[in-house]
C-alpha positions in Angstrom: 24.8 -22.5 -14.5 21.4 -22.5 -16.2 21.5 -22.1 -20.1 18.6 -21.0 -22.0 17.9 -21.4 -25.7 15.2 -19.5 -27.9 13.1 -22.9 -27.8 12.8 -22.5 -23.9 10.9 -19.2 -24.3 7.2 -18.6 -25.0 5.3 -15.5 -25.7 2.8 -14.2 -23.3 0.1 -11.6 -23.9 -1.0 -9.9 -27.1 -1.8 -6.2 -28.4 0.9 -4.8 -26.0 1.7 -1.2 -26.6 5.2 -0.1 -25.3 5.4 -2.5 -22.3 8.2 -0.8 -20.7 7.7 -2.1 -17.3 6.6 -5.7 -16.3 5.6 -6.8 -12.9 4.8 -10.3 -11.9 2.7 -11.0 -8.9 2.8 -14.3 -6.6 -0.9 -14.9 -7.7 0.6 -15.2 -11.2 -0.7 -12.0 -12.7 1.5 -9.8 -15.0 1.0 -6.2 -15.3 2.7 -4.4 -18.1 2.8 -0.5 -18.8 0.5 0.3 -21.9 1.9 3.3 -23.8 -1.7 4.4 -24.8 -2.5 5.6 -21.2 -3.0 2.5 -19.0 -1.7 -0.9 -17.7 -2.3 -4.3 -19.3 -3.1 -7.1 -16.9 -2.3 -10.7 -18.2 -3.7 -13.5 -16.3 -2.8 -17.1 -15.8 -5.7 -18.4 -17.9 -4.4 -16.4 -20.9 -7.0 -13.7 -20.5 -6.2 -10.0 -20.4 -7.5 -6.6 -19.3 -6.5 -3.1 -20.3 -6.9 -0.8 -17.3 -6.9 2.7 -18.8 -7.4 6.1 -17.0 -10.6 7.4 -18.4 -11.5 10.2 -15.8 -10.2 12.3 -13.1 -7.1 14.5 -13.6 -5.6 12.5 -16.5 -2.9 14.4 -18.4 -3.7 14.4 -22.1 -0.2 12.7 -22.8 -0.3 10.1 -20.1 2.3 7.5 -21.0 2.8 5.2 -18.1 6.5 4.0 -18.0 7.8 2.5 -14.9 5.5 1.9 -11.9 5.2 0.1 -8.7 2.2 -1.7 -7.0 1.6 -0.4 -3.8 0.5 -2.6 -0.7 -3.3 -1.4 -0.9 -3.6 -2.2 -4.6 -2.9 1.2 -6.2 -0.2 1.9 -8.6 2.4 4.6 -8.4 3.0 5.3 -12.2 5.8 7.4 -13.6 4.5 9.4 -16.7 7.2 9.7 -19.5 4.6 11.6 -21.7 4.6 15.0 -20.2 6.0 14.8 -16.6 5.0 13.6 -13.3 3.9 10.8 -11.3 0.4 9.6 -11.1 -1.3 7.7 -8.2 -4.1 5.4 -9.2 -6.9 4.2 -6.9 -8.1 0.4 -6.7 -10.8 1.1 -9.1 -8.6 0.4 -11.9 -7.2 4.0 -12.8 -10.6 5.5 -12.6 -9.3 8.5 -10.8 -5.6 9.6 -11.4 -4.1 12.4 -9.3 -0.7 13.5 -10.6 1.9 15.4 -8.9 4.3 17.1 -11.2 6.5 19.3 -9.0 8.9 18.8 -6.1 10.0 21.7 -4.0 8.4 24.2 -6.4 10.4 22.9 -9.3 8.7 21.1 -12.3 9.3 17.4 -12.4 10.4 16.2 -15.8 9.3 13.2 -17.6 9.9 10.4 -15.2 11.0 6.8 -15.9 10.1 5.0 -12.7 8.2 5.6 -9.5 8.6 3.3 -6.5 7.0 3.1 -3.0 9.3 1.5 -0.5 8.6 -0.4 2.7 9.1 2.9 4.8 6.4 4.5 2.9 8.8 6.7 0.9 8.3 7.5 -2.8 11.3 7.3 -5.0 11.5 8.6 -8.6 13.9 8.2 -11.3 14.6 10.7 -13.9 16.9 10.1 -16.9 17.2 13.6 -18.1 15.9 17.1 -17.0 16.3 18.3 -20.8 13.0 19.5 -22.4 13.8 17.7 -25.5 15.1 14.5 -24.1 15.5 12.6 -27.2 18.3 15.0 -27.9 19.7 14.3 -24.5 20.0 10.7 -25.2 23.5 10.4 -26.6 27.2 9.9 -25.4 28.1 13.6 -25.5 25.4 14.7 -23.2 26.3 14.6 -19.6 22.8 13.0 -19.1 23.0 10.7 -22.1 23.3 7.0 -22.3 
């Protein structure tokens, strides 16, 4: 069994804001959701880049949470800020097209969005409560 100690750990990246979801690629690039409306890219050489939505249909409270990297290089991003899921284009989040309802029902703040091998989109929602902070307790049926 592998045993780790604090001395075995190193820090990667800096100036990250709410890196809720981290994705590692075979190429050695790490992507981390950035709580101020984007995704941080951390490169093997120590460099980094913040990819931020600046145009298109960007919700004013766009807070990327969980996301998946699609085969064509786009990100499918869960917006925990207002609600919905956004699809970014390869041009580094230059255009974001959100969908925020399913079967004519408003989609609440979403935790994670995944695109599977069959081309289906899967969405995780922790609560449908409007005030989700109040729902995160043991007495709520949707709580932790």
